[in-house]
C-alpha positions as CSV (number, residue, x, y, z in Angstrom):
1,M,-18.4,29.7,-60.8
2,K,-16.6,32.7,-59.4
3,K,-19.3,33.2,-56.8
4,L,-19.2,29.6,-55.8
5,F,-15.5,29.7,-55.6
6,S,-15.6,33.0,-53.5
7,L,-18.2,31.4,-51.2
8,F,-16.0,28.4,-50.7
9,I,-13.0,30.5,-49.8
10,I,-15.2,32.5,-47.4
11,A,-16.3,29.2,-45.9
12,C,-12.8,27.9,-45.5
13,F,-11.7,31.1,-44.0
14,F,-14.7,31.1,-41.6
15,T,-14.0,27.5,-40.6
16,L,-10.2,28.2,-40.1
17,L,-11.1,31.3,-37.9
18,V,-13.6,29.3,-35.8
19,S,-11.1,26.4,-35.3
20,C,-8.3,28.7,-34.4
21,N,-10.6,30.4,-31.9
22,S,-11.6,27.0,-30.6
23,K,-7.9,26.0,-30.3
24,E,-7.2,29.2,-28.4
25,K,-10.1,28.6,-26.1
26,E,-8.7,25.0,-25.5
27,R,-5.3,26.4,-24.7
28,A,-6.7,29.0,-22.4
29,K,-8.8,26.4,-20.6
30,A,-5.9,24.1,-20.3
31,T,-3.7,26.9,-19.0
32,A,-6.5,28.0,-16.5
33,D,-6.8,24.2,-15.5
34,S,-3.1,24.0,-14.9
35,I,-3.0,27.1,-12.8
36,A,-5.9,25.8,-10.8
37,Y,-4.2,22.5,-10.4
38,V,-1.0,24.2,-9.1
39,A,-3.0,26.5,-6.9
40,K,-4.8,23.5,-5.4
41,Q,-1.5,21.6,-4.9
42,D,0.0,24.7,-3.3
43,S,-3.0,25.2,-1.1
44,T,-3.0,21.3,-0.1
45,K,0.7,21.6,0.7
46,A,0.1,24.8,2.8
47,V,-2.7,23.1,4.7
48,E,-0.4,19.9,5.2
49,R,2.5,22.2,6.4
50,T,0.2,24.1,8.9
51,E,-1.2,20.8,10.2
52,R,2.3,19.3,10.6
53,R,3.6,22.4,12.3
54,E,0.6,22.3,14.7
55,R,1.4,18.7,15.6
56,L,5.1,19.6,16.0
57,A,4.3,22.6,18.3
58,K,2.0,20.4,20.4
59,A,4.7,17.6,20.7
60,R,7.3,20.4,21.5
61,A,5.1,21.7,24.3
62,E,4.5,18.2,25.8
63,K,8.2,17.2,25.5
64,L,9.2,20.7,27.1
65,E,6.7,20.0,30.0
66,Q,8.1,16.4,30.4
67,R,11.6,17.6,30.5
68,H,10.8,20.5,32.9
69,M,9.0,18.1,35.3
70,A,12.0,15.6,35.1
71,W,14.4,18.4,35.8
72,E,12.4,19.7,38.8
73,E,12.3,16.2,40.2
74,A,16.1,15.7,39.7
75,A,16.8,19.1,41.3
76,K,14.8,18.1,44.4
77,T,16.5,14.7,44.9
78,T,19.9,15.8,43.9
79,P,20.4,19.6,43.5
80,T,24.0,19.1,42.4
81,Y,26.1,16.6,40.5
82,K,29.7,16.1,39.7
83,D,30.7,16.3,36.1
84,A,33.3,14.1,34.3
85,S,36.0,16.5,35.5
86,G,34.9,16.3,39.1
87,K,33.4,19.9,39.2
88,I,30.1,20.5,41.0
89,V,27.3,21.4,38.7
90,Y,24.0,22.9,40.2
91,R,20.8,21.6,38.6
92,K,19.0,24.6,40.2
93,S,21.0,27.4,41.6
94,E,19.6,30.3,43.6
95,V,19.8,32.5,40.5
96,N,19.7,30.5,37.2
97,P,22.2,31.4,34.4
98,S,20.6,33.7,31.8
99,Y,21.5,35.0,28.4
100,P,22.1,38.7,28.5
101,G,19.0,40.4,27.3
102,G,16.9,37.4,28.2
103,D,15.1,34.8,26.0
104,E,14.1,37.3,23.4
105,A,17.8,38.2,22.8
106,M,18.7,34.5,22.8
107,N,16.1,33.8,20.1
108,K,17.4,36.8,18.1
109,Y,20.8,35.4,18.4
110,F,19.6,32.0,17.2
111,N,17.6,33.4,14.3
112,E,20.5,35.5,13.1
113,N,23.1,32.7,13.4
114,I,21.4,29.5,12.6
115,K,22.5,27.7,9.4
116,Y,19.7,25.3,8.2
117,P,21.5,22.3,6.8
118,Q,20.9,22.1,3.1
119,D,20.3,18.4,3.0
120,A,17.6,18.8,5.7
121,L,16.2,21.8,3.9
122,D,16.0,19.8,0.7
123,K,14.2,16.9,2.5
124,G,11.8,19.4,4.3
125,V,13.0,18.2,7.8
126,E,11.6,20.3,10.6
127,G,11.8,19.9,14.3
128,T,13.1,21.0,17.7
129,V,16.4,19.8,19.3
130,F,16.7,20.1,23.0
131,V,20.3,21.0,23.9
132,E,21.4,20.4,27.4
133,F,24.7,22.2,28.6
134,V,26.6,23.7,31.6
135,V,27.1,27.4,32.0
136,D,30.3,27.5,34.0
137,S,31.0,30.2,36.7
138,Q,32.6,32.4,34.1
139,G,29.4,32.3,31.9
140,K,30.9,30.1,29.3
141,V,28.9,27.2,27.7
142,R,30.4,23.7,27.9
143,D,29.5,20.0,27.9
144,A,26.7,20.6,25.4
145,V,24.6,17.6,24.3
146,A,21.8,17.3,21.8
147,A,19.7,15.4,24.3
148,D,16.2,15.1,22.6
149,F,14.5,15.7,19.3
150,V,10.8,16.4,18.4
151,G,10.0,16.0,14.8
152,E,8.8,13.6,12.1
153,E,12.3,12.2,11.6
154,T,15.4,12.6,13.7
155,D,18.0,14.2,11.6
156,Q,21.6,14.3,12.8
157,L,22.3,17.4,10.7
158,L,19.7,19.4,12.8
159,R,21.4,18.0,16.1
160,D,24.8,19.1,14.9
161,E,23.6,22.5,13.9
162,A,21.8,23.0,17.2
163,L,25.0,22.0,19.1
164,R,27.1,24.3,16.9
165,L,24.6,27.2,17.6
166,V,24.5,26.7,21.3
167,T,28.2,26.3,21.8
168,S,28.8,29.5,19.7
169,I,26.7,31.6,22.2
170,P,28.6,34.5,23.7
171,T,29.1,34.6,27.4
172,W,26.1,34.1,29.7
173,V,25.4,35.6,33.1
174,A,26.5,32.7,35.4
175,G,24.2,31.1,37.8
176,T,24.7,32.0,41.5
177,Y,24.5,30.1,44.8
178,K,24.9,32.0,48.1
179,G,26.2,35.0,46.2
180,K,28.9,33.1,44.3
181,N,29.0,32.2,40.6
182,V,28.6,28.5,40.1
183,D,28.6,25.9,37.3
184,S,24.8,25.4,36.4
185,Y,22.9,23.0,34.2
186,Y,20.7,24.6,31.5
187,S,18.6,23.4,28.6
188,V,17.3,25.1,25.4
189,P,15.1,24.1,22.6
190,V,16.3,25.0,19.2
191,T,13.5,25.0,16.6
192,F,14.2,24.4,12.9
193,E,11.3,25.6,10.7
194,I,11.5,26.1,7.0
195,L,10.4,29.6,5.9
196,N,8.0,29.9,2.9
């Protein structure tokens, strides 16, 4: 009887051990499945984000080209115009206005000073705002307007931030015509892209 009881205890212990090991394997498999699912979701999101950014880059390039062609045409037909205050603004001066240090320095300024709107960030909104403005004869930015937007949805917060960013730019090198500083039209794209 003692032997039978001992065998019964050993059998129960072995069953318990196998069952615990089986549960551990099930938990390990469930954890591995969860990790694989999350990795697949992250991978899918990364692919979707890459595809979306490629579409936005293509749309941005097309819009930039359209805007440049329209600007060239307007500059040919009417090289100057009068703004609301009656000042003459050159669409195309002999020497166009420029940011000190060029486009690379301007992009650095944008990257260091941009404040991505939290609501747009939370929604995952990305895009490019085209801001038109006048660089006056003193190199100051005025009359800035968020003229166009490329993105999946137009977000006023992105437009407002692009305007804030452009109007906060330090003094430019003014455009010139016949050796004199003049008020000149200018346009820049401000791109909002969420970093990983």
